[in-house]
C-alpha positions as CSV (number, residue, x, y, z in Angstrom):
1,M,8.0,8.3,-7.0
2,T,5.7,8.1,-3.9
3,F,4.5,4.8,-2.3
4,Y,2.0,4.4,0.5
5,S,1.5,1.8,3.2
6,C,-2.0,0.9,4.2
7,F,-2.8,-0.3,7.8
8,D,-5.7,-2.0,9.4
9,G,-7.3,-1.2,12.8
10,Q,-4.5,-3.1,14.7
11,G,-1.8,-1.2,12.9
12,K,-0.7,-4.1,10.7
13,V,0.4,-3.4,7.1
14,I,-2.2,-4.9,4.8
15,A,-1.1,-3.3,1.5
16,R,1.5,-1.1,-0.2
17,C,0.2,1.1,-3.1
18,Q,1.7,3.5,-5.5
19,T,-1.3,5.8,-6.0
20,Y,-4.4,6.8,-4.1
21,Q,-6.5,5.3,-6.8
22,D,-5.0,1.9,-5.9
23,I,-6.0,2.5,-2.3
24,Q,-9.6,3.4,-3.3
25,V,-9.8,0.2,-5.4
26,L,-8.7,-1.8,-2.3
27,R,-11.3,0.0,-0.1
28,R,-14.1,-0.8,-2.7
29,M,-12.9,-4.4,-2.6
30,G,-13.6,-4.4,1.2
31,R,-10.1,-4.2,2.5
32,P,-10.2,-2.7,6.1
33,I,-7.9,0.2,5.5
34,V,-7.9,2.5,8.5
35,E,-4.7,4.5,8.0
36,V,-2.6,5.4,5.0
37,R,1.0,6.6,5.4
38,E,3.5,7.9,2.8
39,M,6.5,5.6,2.8
40,K,9.9,7.0,3.5
41,N,12.3,7.2,0.6
42,E,14.4,4.3,1.9
43,E,11.3,2.1,2.2
44,A,10.0,3.1,-1.3
45,V,13.4,2.2,-2.9
46,V,12.8,-1.4,-1.8
47,C,9.4,-1.5,-3.5
48,S,10.8,-0.1,-6.7
49,L,13.8,-2.5,-6.7
50,T,11.9,-5.7,-5.9
51,S,8.8,-5.1,-8.1
52,S,5.6,-3.1,-8.2
53,P,4.0,-2.4,-4.8
54,S,0.8,-3.9,-6.3
55,D,2.5,-7.3,-6.2
56,F,2.2,-7.1,-2.4
57,N,-1.6,-6.8,-2.8
58,L,-2.7,-10.4,-3.2
59,D,-6.2,-9.3,-4.0
60,Y,-5.3,-7.7,-7.3
């Protein structure tokens, strides 16, 4: 399973998403996503153990 971290213009993580469709939804909602990076396996494991990465997105 692949997860993505979304960053703003200052390099701060503003969202973690599981699909590019999630990222597009956030962009349409006006989130200032400047960069998207695929998470490393060890980072993605934390998301799958704690909950869905969409839980991190408070705008959902």
